N, C-alpha and C positions, 0 to 999 in steps of 0.2 A: 452584487454580497456585499453584507455586514461582517462576513468571515472571514477568514484565510485560507489558502490553498499553503498544502507543505507537502514537497516530493524528495521523497528519497532512492537514490538508485545505485543499484549496489553490484554485485558478482557472487555471485554463487546464492547456494538454496539457505544455508546457515546463516549467510553476513545477513540475509532478508530476515529470517524468522529470530535473527536475535536482533535487530534493529527496529524490528516493528515492535517485538516484546519488549522492548527500553521506550520505545515512542509513548507505544500505550498503556505504559505505567508510569511513567513522569509527569503527563496531563492527560485533560478531558478534553480528548479529541476522536474521531471517527473514521475508521477505515471506510475510504469511499470508492480505494480502487484498487487494483494488483494489474499489471502488466508487464510480459515479458518479451523480452527483444533481443535475438540473435544477432550476434555481431560488436555488441559495444564492448573497446578492449576487446577483440578477438576472443569472446564469452559470450554466454548468456548471460543477460542481465536482469535484474527484478526491478520494477519501480514501485513504487508504494503511495498511495495517496492518500491524504490525511487534510478533514477538513475541521472548523472548528474555530472560539473564539483567538484576535490573532497572537497573544499570549502565549497563550496554551498550544499553539501550533510551534511556534519557533520553540517552544521548551520541547515539545516532543520530539521536533526535526534534530535539534541539538543534541539530548540521548542518544537517540535513535544514530546518529553519523559516528556520535562517540562509541557507542557500544558496538555498531557493525565492525568499526577500523581496528578493535581489539580481537576480532573474531576473523575477518577476511580482510574485503577490499569495497570501499564505497566510492564509486565513483563523482558524486553531487548530493548535495541536500539542499534545498532552498525552496525559503518560505515566500510564496507572494500575499503580502497582506491588503485586507480589501480587492479583490481582484475583480475587474471591469465587469459587468453584465453580462457581456459577451463569454466571457471566460465561466460561466456558469451553467452555458449551451456544453461545453466537454465536463464540468464535473457532472453531471448529470448523464452524459455517455459515460463518464468510469462507472458512476454508481448501476447504473442497467448492467452495465457489463459483468460487472461482478456478483449482482442481483441472478443474473442468467447463469452464470458459473456455477454458485448455489446451487439452483435448482436442478442444473444438470448433473451434478454430484447427487445432491439427496434421491433423482433419480436414478441412477447409478446403483446406490447404495439399497434402496429400497428393491429395485430388479435383482440386487446379489442375493437379499434377504429372501424373496423370496424363491428364488434357484434353488436353495439352501435347504428351505421348507420340503422342498419333494423329493 
């Protein structure tokens, strides 16, 4: 992979949204995944994953960590520049999980709209 992988692990939804917003505004990166984990720091954590050019991902992670810390708790922020090709498999899985989640949410929303029409 010629790009970079950026990770920001947060505690709390407001912290996650704030970090994601700041990271997305700071640089040209693509959100490739979101993972919830129960038990990190005895709470629910959310890890957001970005991909893009190395400098852009670094800027996004820095901005996201800074903004998230103003609202709540950031457990960690990390950038892996030019990860090994084997990491591409993990990135593909992140993207697949995110796409599947979006499809399920769209189907659920469409099903709710259909019920409301009746």
